[in-house]
C-alpha positions as CSV (number, residue, x, y, z in Angstrom):
1,M,78.2,81.3,98.9
2,S,80.3,84.2,101.2
3,R,81.7,83.2,104.6
4,F,78.8,85.9,106.3
5,T,75.4,83.9,104.1
6,A,76.7,81.0,105.4
7,V,76.6,82.3,109.0
8,V,73.4,83.5,108.2
9,K,72.2,80.3,106.9
10,R,73.7,77.9,109.8
11,E,71.8,80.5,112.6
12,E,68.3,80.2,110.7
13,T,68.5,76.2,110.4
14,A,69.6,75.9,114.1
15,R,66.7,78.0,115.0
16,D,64.5,76.0,112.7
17,D,66.1,72.8,114.3
18,E,65.4,73.7,117.8
19,R,61.2,74.5,117.1
20,K,60.5,71.3,115.3
21,P,61.0,69.5,118.7
22,L,58.9,72.1,120.6
23,V,56.2,71.5,118.1
24,R,56.1,67.4,118.6
25,E,56.3,67.7,122.3
26,E,52.7,70.3,121.8
27,A,51.4,67.3,119.0
28,L,51.8,64.7,121.4
29,P,49.8,65.3,124.7
30,R,46.9,66.3,122.0
31,K,46.6,62.8,121.0
32,E,47.0,61.8,125.0
33,A,44.1,63.9,126.0
34,K,41.8,61.0,124.2
35,P,39.0,59.6,126.6
36,E,41.2,56.3,128.4
37,E,37.7,54.3,126.8
38,K,39.0,54.9,123.3
39,V,42.5,53.9,123.7
40,E,41.8,50.6,125.2
41,E,39.1,49.8,122.7
42,Q,42.2,50.1,119.9
43,K,44.6,48.1,121.8
44,P,43.2,44.9,120.1
45,E,43.9,46.1,117.1
46,Q,47.3,47.5,117.5
47,K,48.5,43.7,119.0
48,A,47.3,42.8,115.6
49,R,49.4,45.2,113.1
50,P,52.7,44.0,112.4
51,E,56.0,45.2,113.8
52,K,57.2,47.1,111.7
53,E,54.2,49.7,111.9
54,S,54.5,49.7,115.4
55,A,58.1,50.6,115.5
56,A,57.4,53.6,114.5
57,P,55.5,55.5,117.1
58,S,57.3,53.8,119.9
59,E,60.1,55.6,118.3
60,V,58.8,59.1,118.0
61,G,57.9,58.5,121.4
62,Q,61.1,58.0,122.8
63,E,62.0,61.4,120.8
64,A,59.3,63.3,122.6
65,V,60.3,62.0,125.5
66,K,63.5,63.4,125.5
67,P,64.0,66.8,127.5
68,A,64.2,69.9,125.4
69,S,67.5,70.8,126.3
70,E,68.5,67.4,124.7
71,R,66.7,67.2,121.9
72,V,68.1,70.8,120.7
73,K,71.6,69.4,121.9
74,H,71.6,66.5,119.5
75,K,69.8,68.6,116.5
76,E,73.1,71.0,117.0
77,A,75.9,68.7,117.1
78,V,73.9,66.9,113.8
79,S,73.6,70.6,112.0
80,Q,77.5,71.1,113.2
81,K,78.2,67.8,111.4
82,V,76.4,69.2,108.0
83,E,78.4,72.4,108.2
84,P,81.2,71.5,105.5
85,A,78.4,70.9,102.8
86,E,77.2,74.2,102.8
87,Q,80.5,76.2,102.3
88,P,81.7,73.7,99.0
89,A,83.1,77.1,97.2
90,E,86.4,76.8,99.8
91,E,86.8,73.1,98.2
92,Q,86.2,73.8,94.8
93,P,90.0,74.2,92.9
94,R,91.2,77.4,92.3
95,K,90.1,79.4,89.4
96,G,91.9,82.0,86.8
97,I,95.3,83.7,87.2
98,A,96.6,82.5,90.6
99,A,96.1,79.0,89.7
100,F,98.1,78.5,86.8
101,T,100.6,78.1,88.4
102,G,99.4,75.5,90.0
103,F,98.2,73.6,86.7
104,I,101.4,74.2,85.2
105,K,103.1,72.1,88.3
106,D,100.5,69.2,87.7
107,R,100.9,68.9,83.9
108,V,104.6,69.4,83.4
109,T,106.4,65.7,83.4
110,T,109.9,67.0,82.5
111,T,112.5,68.8,83.2
112,T,111.9,71.3,79.8
113,I,109.2,72.8,78.6
114,S,108.2,72.4,75.1
115,D,107.1,75.3,72.7
116,K,104.1,72.9,71.9
117,H,103.0,71.8,75.6
118,F,104.1,75.6,76.4
119,E,101.3,76.3,74.0
120,E,98.6,74.1,75.3
121,L,99.3,75.1,79.0
122,F,99.4,79.0,78.2
123,S,96.0,78.5,76.7
124,E,94.1,78.3,80.4
125,L,96.1,81.1,81.3
126,E,95.1,83.4,78.3
127,L,91.1,82.2,79.2
128,A,91.5,83.7,82.2
129,L,93.3,86.5,81.4
130,L,90.2,87.2,78.9
131,E,87.8,86.5,81.6
132,N,89.2,89.4,83.6
133,N,89.1,91.8,81.2
134,V,92.5,92.6,80.0
135,A,93.3,93.7,76.7
136,L,94.6,91.4,73.7
137,E,97.5,93.3,73.1
138,V,98.4,92.8,77.0
139,V,97.8,89.3,76.7
140,D,100.5,89.1,73.5
141,H,102.8,90.7,75.5
142,I,102.3,88.0,78.7
143,H,102.6,85.2,76.4
144,A,106.0,86.7,74.1
145,D,107.3,87.3,77.8
146,L,106.7,83.5,79.3
147,R,107.5,82.0,76.4
148,E,110.9,83.6,76.0
149,Q,111.7,83.4,79.9
150,I,110.3,79.5,80.6
151,V,110.5,77.7,76.9
152,E,113.3,75.1,76.7
153,K,115.2,76.2,79.6
154,P,115.9,73.6,81.9
155,I,113.7,74.1,85.6
156,K,113.6,71.6,88.5
157,R,109.8,69.7,88.5
158,S,109.8,70.7,91.9
159,E,110.8,74.6,91.5
160,V,108.4,74.9,88.3
161,A,105.4,76.9,90.0
162,D,108.0,79.5,91.8
163,S,109.5,79.9,88.2
164,V,106.4,80.1,86.4
165,S,105.4,82.6,89.1
166,K,108.4,84.9,89.0
167,A,108.1,84.9,85.4
168,L,104.4,86.0,85.1
169,R,105.1,88.1,88.0
170,A,107.9,90.1,85.7
171,S,106.1,90.4,82.6
172,I,102.6,92.0,84.8
173,L,105.2,94.0,86.1
174,D,106.8,95.1,83.0
175,L,103.2,96.6,81.8
176,F,104.1,99.6,83.7
177,S,107.7,100.0,83.5
178,E,108.1,102.6,80.6
179,V,104.9,105.1,81.3
180,Q,104.9,105.2,85.2
181,A,105.4,108.7,86.4
182,E,108.1,109.6,87.9
183,K,107.0,112.0,90.7
184,D,104.1,111.7,93.0
185,F,101.1,114.1,92.5
186,V,101.7,116.7,95.2
187,R,105.6,116.8,94.4
188,L,104.8,117.5,90.6
189,I,102.9,120.3,91.7
190,R,105.2,121.9,94.1
191,D,108.3,121.1,92.0
192,S,106.5,122.5,88.3
193,G,107.3,126.1,89.8
194,K,103.6,127.2,87.7
195,K,101.3,128.8,89.7
196,P,98.3,128.3,89.5
197,F,98.7,124.0,88.4
198,V,96.0,123.7,86.1
199,I,94.5,120.2,85.7
200,A,91.6,118.9,83.5
201,F,89.1,115.7,83.8
202,F,88.0,114.3,81.1
203,G,86.2,111.1,80.9
204,V,82.5,109.9,79.6
205,N,79.4,110.5,81.6
206,G,79.3,108.6,84.8
207,A,82.7,107.6,85.5
208,G,83.5,109.5,88.3
209,K,85.0,113.2,87.5
210,T,83.0,115.3,90.0
211,T,84.0,112.7,92.5
212,T,87.2,112.3,91.2
213,I,87.7,116.1,91.5
214,A,86.6,116.7,95.4
215,K,89.0,113.8,96.4
216,I,91.8,115.5,94.6
217,A,90.7,118.6,96.2
218,H,91.0,117.3,99.8
219,L,94.2,115.7,98.9
220,L,95.8,119.1,97.9
221,K,94.6,121.0,101.2
222,K,95.4,117.7,103.2
223,T,99.2,118.4,102.0
224,G,98.8,122.5,101.9
225,L,97.9,123.6,98.4
226,S,95.0,125.7,97.9
227,C,92.8,125.3,94.8
228,V,89.9,126.0,93.0
229,M,87.1,124.5,91.3
230,A,85.9,124.9,87.9
231,A,82.3,123.9,86.9
232,S,83.0,123.6,83.4
233,D,80.2,121.1,83.3
234,T,77.7,123.2,81.9
235,F,75.4,120.6,80.0
236,R,74.7,117.6,82.4
237,A,71.9,118.8,85.3
238,A,72.9,119.2,88.5
239,A,76.5,119.2,87.5
240,I,77.2,122.4,89.4
241,Q,75.0,121.9,91.6
242,Q,77.4,118.3,92.5
243,L,80.7,120.3,92.2
244,E,79.0,122.9,94.5
245,E,78.0,120.8,97.1
246,H,81.3,119.2,97.3
247,A,82.9,122.7,97.2
248,N,80.9,123.7,100.4
249,R,81.5,121.0,102.5
250,L,85.7,120.7,101.4
251,N,85.3,124.7,101.9
252,V,87.3,125.5,98.6
253,K,86.1,127.9,96.3
254,I,84.2,127.4,93.2
255,I,83.9,129.5,89.9
256,K,80.3,128.6,87.9
257,H,78.7,130.3,85.6
258,D,74.8,129.4,84.8
259,Y,74.1,126.2,83.1
260,G,74.7,126.1,78.7
261,A,77.4,129.1,79.2
262,D,80.5,128.2,77.6
263,A,82.8,126.2,79.3
264,A,85.6,127.2,78.5
265,A,85.0,130.8,79.5
266,V,84.2,129.0,83.3
267,A,87.8,127.1,82.9
268,F,89.4,131.1,81.8
269,D,87.5,132.6,85.0
270,A,88.8,130.1,87.3
271,V,92.7,130.6,86.0
272,R,92.5,134.4,86.5
273,Y,90.8,134.0,89.7
274,A,93.7,131.5,90.5
275,E,96.2,134.0,89.3
276,A,94.6,136.7,91.3
277,K,94.5,135.3,95.2
278,N,97.9,133.3,94.4
279,L,96.2,129.8,94.7
280,D,98.3,126.5,93.8
281,A,96.0,124.8,91.7
282,V,93.5,124.7,89.6
283,L,90.9,122.1,89.5
284,I,88.8,122.0,86.0
285,D,85.0,120.0,85.3
286,T,84.1,118.8,81.8
287,A,80.9,117.6,81.0
288,G,81.0,113.5,80.5
289,R,80.7,112.7,76.6
290,Q,81.6,109.5,73.8
291,H,84.6,110.6,71.6
292,S,82.1,109.7,68.8
293,N,80.4,113.1,69.9
294,I,81.9,115.9,67.5
295,N,80.5,118.9,68.7
296,L,81.7,118.2,72.3
297,M,84.9,117.0,71.7
298,D,85.4,120.1,70.1
299,E,84.0,122.2,72.5
300,L,86.6,120.4,74.9
301,K,89.7,121.2,72.3
302,K,88.3,124.9,72.8
303,L,88.2,124.3,76.3
304,I,91.8,123.3,76.3
305,R,93.2,126.4,74.0
306,V,92.0,128.6,76.2
307,A,92.7,127.3,79.8
308,K,96.0,125.4,78.8
309,P,95.8,122.6,81.2
310,D,99.3,121.6,82.8
311,L,97.8,117.9,83.7
312,R,95.4,116.0,81.8
313,L,93.8,113.8,83.2
314,F,90.9,110.4,82.0
315,V,88.5,109.0,84.3
316,G,87.8,105.6,83.6
317,E,85.3,103.6,85.1
318,S,87.9,100.3,86.5
319,I,83.9,98.0,86.1
320,T,83.8,98.6,82.7
321,G,86.8,96.5,81.7
322,N,87.8,96.9,78.4
323,D,85.4,99.7,77.6
324,C,87.0,101.7,79.6
325,I,90.5,100.9,77.7
326,E,88.9,101.8,74.4
327,Q,87.8,105.4,75.8
328,A,91.3,106.0,77.5
329,R,92.8,105.0,73.9
330,Q,89.9,107.3,72.0
331,F,90.2,110.6,74.3
332,N,94.3,109.6,74.0
333,D,93.8,109.7,70.2
334,A,91.5,112.7,70.4
335,I,92.8,115.7,72.7
336,G,95.8,113.7,74.0
337,I,96.1,112.8,78.0
338,D,98.9,113.5,80.0
339,A,97.5,110.5,83.1
340,I,94.9,107.9,84.3
341,V,92.9,107.8,87.1
342,L,90.5,104.5,87.7
343,A,87.2,105.1,90.1
344,K,85.8,102.5,91.6
345,V,88.1,99.9,91.4
346,D,86.5,98.9,95.1
347,V,83.5,97.0,93.0
348,D,86.1,95.7,90.7
349,E,86.2,92.1,91.1
350,K,88.2,91.3,87.6
351,G,91.2,93.9,87.7
352,G,91.5,93.6,84.0
353,A,91.5,97.6,83.4
354,A,94.3,98.2,86.0
355,L,96.3,95.5,84.6
356,S,95.7,96.9,80.2
357,V,94.8,100.9,80.0
358,S,98.3,102.0,80.8
359,F,100.1,99.8,78.4
360,V,97.4,100.4,76.1
361,T,97.7,104.3,76.1
362,K,101.0,104.4,77.0
363,K,99.8,106.5,80.3
364,P,100.7,106.5,83.4
365,I,97.9,105.5,86.3
366,M,98.4,108.4,89.0
367,F,95.3,107.1,90.7
368,L,92.7,104.5,92.1
369,G,89.3,105.3,93.7
370,T,89.0,102.8,96.3
371,G,85.3,104.5,97.5
372,Q,83.1,107.3,98.3
373,R,85.0,109.3,100.8
374,Y,87.0,111.9,100.2
375,D,90.2,109.5,101.6
376,D,89.7,107.0,99.6
377,L,92.3,108.0,96.6
378,A,95.3,105.6,96.6
379,S,98.1,106.4,94.5
380,F,99.0,104.0,91.9
381,N,101.6,101.3,93.1
382,P,102.1,98.1,90.3
383,E,102.8,96.0,93.1
384,V,99.9,95.8,94.9
385,V,97.8,95.0,91.8
386,V,100.0,92.0,90.8
387,D,100.1,91.2,95.1
388,G,96.2,91.4,94.4
389,L,96.5,88.9,91.7
390,G,98.0,86.2,94.1
391,L,101.2,86.0,92.3
């Protein structure tokens, strides 16, 4: 239960408790409104009743006689005492990757960790990694790194948590060490010496290619670089209108043909337009496709031969986890990709794709899509990813 939900429920409970005394107070005069004669006739019977039965009405009467303000304060005090029970999630033990170091600290009682003991302990981390969509290759890499750094190494018991945390952090950062781009995106375009700098975007249906193109066009405009969009997705219904809407909002030129037209021809015209207008970049949208669709993959290969893109970006959904990793691998095998953009990271609660896709494909992650606004595009920083894991 989120904190917001808990607060809302407490407010509703308090309001319900405020109403309850008022209902009793209204109900009591109805009983007193009966004729006095009937009350007098019932007195002997009430005296004959056991004391336990007569105690309950007296307590109700005492509660009803209290002023409404006092009863409300009493109820609020009771509800405040019960509040901790409504938030059991905060009291629960931590789970996942961040809890691994604490788990080891509780289990380790010697100054060294044997290989057998390490395997028993690592099983907890392995389960957490796999549950968070981390690829098996990455799990094996982390396993080998941790074993080398902590098995049979003298570690003070008071420093076990810190030592393991540092080793795990170093292992995860090592996943990105060989494949990170040396330059940032804007500098890459400026230092290329090529004008226009042609960028093609690939991926499966619904991954967020069109929105990512709009975000990058916005980024280029902010940094003083000009660009043109190529609506080479002539397959999906409304794809051209969607890209055109973004182009109009950003005041960027768009080159488009009719639906069903040759996608490579659209890309070719966009490159020629950029050359004629001395623009800095061409952003080519393509139709979403599965690697198994031979016809669409052949169309993509033709577009690459014609447009000769300087940068091939694969756009994948972070929330699809291992599917995103496998898609990136297959596109890389089919046409070759230069870098990766992970979209919809803001709704990805697991984060396994960010840890795995770069290591598996040996390609750098260039951007993370963090929302629906044009400014919601963050340059990838491995340190931020690791910090998000609580390491």
